[in-house]
N, C-alpha and C positions, 0 to 999 in steps of 0.2 A: 544231259541238261535239255530243258525244253527248247532253248534257242536253236539248237542243232536241228531238232525235228521240225520246228516252225520254218526254219530257213529252207530245208529240203522241200517242204510242202509248198511254200510260196513260190520257190523257183520252178517247181514242177507245174503248178497251176498256171503260172504266168509264162511258162516256157522260156525261161531266161537262160542265156548262154553262159552258165557259171560252172566252173570246175570245183567241186568240193574235194579237197585232199585230206584224207584222214591219215595222220601219221600214227600208226598203231605200234606203240613201243611196248605193249603188253603189260604195262604197270601204271597205276595211279598213285604217285609218291611211293608208299610202301605196300599198297594193296594190289594184288595181282588182278588181271582182267576178269578172271573167273568169278571174283567177288564184286565186280563192277557191273557186269552184264551177262546174261545167260544166252549167248549165241556165239557161234564160231567165228563169224566174220562180219564186218560192217557192210560187205557187199549184199548181205541179206536185207539190209535196210532199204536199199534202193527200190526194189520192186514194189514195196508197200506204198511208196510215194510216186510210182510211175517213172522212176529214174533208172537209166542204165548205169551199170557199175563195172568196175574192173579191179582186180587185185594184182599187185606187182610186188616184186622183191624190192623193198625200199632201200636195201643196201647195195643194189646194183645200179650204178649211175646211168648206164646206157639203157637199161630196161625202163627206168623212170623217165628218162629223157624222151625215148621213143613213144612211151605210153602217153605222156603229156602232149607231145607233138601231134600224135594221131587224133587224140580226143579233141584237142584245140581246133584242128581243121574240121572235125565232124560237127562240133557244136556251132561253129560259125556258119556252116552250111545249113544245118537243120534247125538252128535256134532252139536248143534244148540243153538242160543241165546234165551233168555227169558226175558220178562219185567214184573217186579212185582211192583205194586203200593201199597204203604203202607199209608193208610189214617190216618192222625194224626192232631195235632194242636200245634201251637207254643204259649205257655202260656206267655212267656216273649217277650221282644222286639227283633227285628232282631239283634240288638246289644244293649247294656245297655243304650246308649244315646237316642235311639229313643222312648223308653217307649212303652206303649200300649193304650194310650188315644184314638186312632183311632178305637179301637174295640167297637162294639155296646154293650150297657148295657146288662149284663146277659150272654153274649157269653162265657166268661171265666168260669163262674160258671157252665154252661152246660158241657163244656169240662173237667172241673176239676173232674167230676164224673167218667171220663174215664182214670184217671191218671194211667199209666201202672205199676208204682212201687207199688202204694197203692193197686191196684186190684190184682197184682200178690202176694203181701204179704197176702191179704185176702184169696186168693185161697190156698196158702201153709198152712195157719192156718186151713182152712176148711178141707184140706186133711190130717191134723195132721202131716205134714212134718216140719212145723215151730212152735217152742215153744217160749215162752217168754224168756227163758234162751238162746236158740240158737240165737234169734234175738238180745239180748243184747250183746252176744259174737261177732256177725257179726258187729254190730254198733261200738263196742269198737275197733275192729280190723281195721275197715275203718277209724275211727277218728284218731287212732294211726298212720296209714299210711299217712294220710293227714298232721298231725302235724309234723311227721318226714320229710316229703317232704318240708314243709314250713321252717323248721329249716335249712335243707340243702340249700334251695334257698336263705334264708336271710343271711346265713353265707358266701355265695359267695362274692368275691370282685366285685366292680363295673367293668364294661367292660373297659378294657384298650384300648384306641384309638391307632390304628396303621394303617396308610395309606398304608404301605407296605403290611400288611396282607389283607386289603380290596382289593387291586389290585391283589394280588396273588390268591385270592379266586375265581376270575373270571373263571379260566379254571382248568380242571383236570390236574394234573402234567403229563407232557409228554416231554421227552428229545429226540428230533428227531435225529435218526441215519441214515445218508444218505446211500442209496443202489445204488451201481454202477452196470451196466449190466454185467452179467457173461461172455458174449461173445462180441466180437467186431462187430458182424454181424449187419448190418443196412439195412433199406429199405426205399424207398421214400414213405411217407404216407401223406395223406391230414390231415387237422386239425381234421375232423370228424373221420378219421380212428385212429388217435392217441388217441382220447378220448375213442373210442370203445376198442382199445387195452388195455388201462389202466383199464377200467372197467372189461374186461374179465380176465386179469391177477390178479386183486384184488379179483375177485370172486374165482379164483383158489387158491389164497393165504389164503383166509378166507372162509372155507367150509360152514360156517353157514350164511354168509352174504346174505342179501335179497335186491333185487332191486324192487322198486315200482313206478308205474307211469301209466298215461293214454296211452293205446295202445302200451305199450312197449313189450308185449308178442310176439305172432306169427307175428304180424304186424311189429314189430321191432322199434316202435316209429315213430312219424311223420317225423323224420329226419334219421331214419334207423340206429341209433347208436347201438341199441340192437338186430339188425337182426341176427338170428341164435342162440341167447342166450338160448331160451327155449329148443332147441334141445340139447344143451350142459349141461344146469344146471337144466332144468325142470321148470314147472309152479309154483311150491311151492316157488322157489327162485327168479323167474322173474315174478312178479305179475302184471297183468293188474288191475288197480284200477277204481272204480266208479269215477264220477266227484265230488270228496269230498276231496279237498286239505287239509282242516283243519284236518279232521279225519285221513288222511294218514300221515301227519306230526306227529300227535299225536301217531299214531300207530308206527311210526319210533322211537319215544321217548320211547314208551313201550318196543320195542325190545331192545333198549339200556339198559334199566333198567334190562332186562333179560340177558345182556351181549352179545348181538348180534348186529353186525354192520349192517347199512342199508344205501341205497342211495334212495333218492326220486327225480324223475325227474319232474320238472314243465314243462308241454308241451311247454309253453312259459313263460318267466320270468314275463310277465304281470299278469299271473294267480296266482302269489304268494299272491296277495291281499286277496284271499280267504283262505289262510293259515297264514295270517300275525300274528294273535294273538298267534298261537302255536309257531311260530318262535321267536317273540319278547318277549313274556312273559313266555314261557316255555323252549324252547331250550336254549335261551341266558342266562336265569337267574337261571337255575336249579342247577348248581354246586355252584354258590354263595349262594343260599338259603339253600341247605342241602347236598352238597357234592356229588350229583349224576351227573355223566357225561352224556352228550348227544352225543353219538357216531353216528352222523347223517351227511351225506353230501347231500345238496340240490342242484341239478344241475339246472342251470338257462339259457336256450337258450335266448339270449338277442340281442338288437340292431336293428337299422334301416338300410335303404339302399336297401331294397328288396321290397318296395312298399306294405308293409303289413298293413299300417295304424296305428291308434293310440292305438289299443288294442293288437297288436302283435309285437310291435317294440320298446317299451320303454326301456330305460336304467335306471334301478331303484336301482343301487347299493348304491346311497347316502341315500336311505331310511334306509338301514341297517348299513351304515358306522357310524351312530350316536348311535348304540346300543352296549353297553358293553356286552361282553360275546360271541360275534360271531367272527368267522374268515372269511375273504372274500378274494377269489382268483379270478384273472381275467387275464388269459394268452393271449398272442398275437400270438402264433405260435405253431405248432404241438409238437415240442420237449418239450416246457414248459407245454403244455396242459397235456400230458401223465404223465410227472414226477410230476407235482403239483397235479394232480388228485390222483395218487397213494399215495402221501404224505398226502393229505387231508383225504383219507380213513384210512390210518394208525393211524392218530391222533384221540384220543377218544373224541375230542371236536367238537362242531357244526360248519359246514362250509357252506357257500354259494359259489358255484363254477360257475362263469359266463362264458358263451361260446358265442362268437359273431356269430350269424347265418350266416352272410354274409362271414365269414371266413371258414365255414365248408368245402366247396368244392372249395374255391378260391385259397388256398395256399397249397403248399406241401413242405416237408422237409425230408432230410435223418435223421431218428431217429433209436435208437437201437430197435431191435426186442424183447430183453429181458426186464424184469421188472426193473425199476429204479425209484428213487425219486429225487426231487429237494428241496433245502432248502426253507421252508416257511418263508416269511418275508424278503426275500433278493431280492433287485432290480437288474437289469442287464443293463449295458451300451451297447446299440445296435450299436451306432456309437460314435465316439469321434471327438471332434473339439474344437477350442478355441474361436470361435465367440460368442457363447451363448449356453444356456442349454434349452432343451425341456424336460419337465417331463410329462409323459403320460402313457397310458396303453391300452390294447385291440386294437381296430381298430385305435386308435390315433397313435400308433407306425407306422403303415403303411402309414397313411396320412403324418406324419412328415417326414418319410424317403423319400417319393416321392417329397415332396415340397422342402426340403433342396437341393435335387439333382437338381431340376429344377431351383432353385434360386441361386445355387452355394454357399450355406452357409455351413461353416464347424462348425458343432454343436455336442455337446453331446446330444444324445437322451437316456434318462433314462427311461426304461420300469419298472414301479413299480412292476408288476406281482402280488404282494400281496397288498391289500388295508388295511386290518386289520390282523396283525399289518403291518404298512408301514415302509419302511427302511429309518429312519432318518439319519443314517450315510452316506448312498449313496447320499441322497439329499444334505446334508451338503457338501460333497466332491465336487459335481458338481457346487454348488453355489460358493464355494471358488475358484474354477478353472476358471470359465468364467465370473462370476459377473453379468451376465444378464440371467434372468429366465423367461420362459413363460410356462404355464401349459395348457395342452390340454386334453379335454375329450369329449366324445360324449353325455354324460348326459347333461341335461339343465344347464345353467350357475349358476342361483341363488341357493345357498345352496348345490352346488355340492362338490365333493371331492376336486376339485381345490381350493375352498375357504379356506378350512382348511390348505392345504399345503401353500397357499400364505400367510395366517396369520402367520403360524409357521415360515416360512422363514423370513418374515418381522420382527418378534419379536426376532428371534435368530441370524439373519445374516444381520441386517440392515447395519452394517459397511462394509460388503463384497459386497454390491450391487452398481452397477454403473447405475442402472436404476430401475424404479418401477417394482415390480413383476407383470407380466401380465398374464391374463387368456383368453382363448377362449374356447367356448363350444357351444352346440346347443341352439337354441332359446328357450325362456321360453314360449313354446306353446306345445300342444299335437303334436304328429308326424303326418304330413299330409299324405294322400293317394297318391295324384298325384305326380309322380316322380319329376317333376320340382319343386314343392313346398317342397318336401322332401329334395332335394339337397340344397335348400335355407335354410331349417331348420338346416341341418348339418353344422358344423363349418369350413369346409375345406377352402373355399375361404376367409372367414373372418380371419381365422388363417394365411393365406398367407400374407394378408395385415398387420396384427399386427406383424408378424414375421419381415417384412421389417422395420416397425416402430421401433422395438426393436433394430434391427441392426444399424439403423441410430441415435439412441438416444445418 
């Protein structure tokens, strides 16, 4: 799997004192190793990544112990990773249900002679370390420990079902306390400057915080958000990463386990596919599984409109909107971008922070110079009117503002700002006020965030509606390269038509 290779590469590039132990049991469930990979030993993998390797008899306790001890001392001295392959065999099934009928006849008998427990016992007897009496004492103590454990387990009451507890276990407890700027001093800053501001001030607030991403060091990132950061914070805290999104998100989670905050920049939101498993199955679930928080913010430069084509322009927030355990923020302006980024970094839970690339240098706003935060999960009314309500976020806010001005429509424009959790109270309020709702987003229409909002409004506010809940979004296609095709892909003109239809309904 790619994660293995990415982990070796990152550890080698960064010269991390990590021991990678490969327990080579020769089988993958029912498939022999020869059908899994075409090489004789995992020790051949090390040199390709610049890593030293060692193969040991994994069934020999002493050989494994001494190998690990020696390597442990060496990597602490030399600050380098090491790969150890322990050759062994899986006597039972991959899990109990699969059995072992697929093993060739006699194979288990051959490996049984190398049973590590039996052979170590024989060695201890031979060396006159283990006597019959000592063995009986050890076995009695172990059996007693097992029996006591079983009694404790069987004495426990059945798990009490509590929906409230299940939902509350999604996130590490965090009571957000808003921070207002200490001074009234403001400056006009672009969207990109606001994000850079927030990152820099958060790095100053949290001295151990680490930034990781491709080209974010001396180069300052492809969008120059971290330009000058290395000079201020050093290369240890502003780390260029190899092209290993999965390993880097995993490294961020490792930092969180050690009590260190981190930010991971996806160079483009599209590249998150290469780190998808780490985000969906590790960051999102780890607190629910065993109470470990994932103090990680993944920044996602997103969106079309810059003729960057299908692999650098996607809006993919809906992929994660369906995943319990994540928080998703998508600001539309510089003020919100800085305040919400600071808030996301303060929160010890995992965030995806979407930043529309076309807004980076296109809009400016007077924002506080000082550090401040904005409430996560709170939508904002951008404009107010009684004709209808437009619920949107990100670039959709700017499209909506421009079109209602051109069409002379007096509308509520509700900027969600946070997609997970989204502000149900604000949505309810605007529905009850205007009774006509249209939802706009840049992401493709089918399965987008708007579908959930439309369903929720229809279920909870049917009696408040004077028209069907409408949606408009981008076409259900990849993002085209050609500017004319890209503009047709985006929902702006279709939204204008649908807006007029809603007005006349």
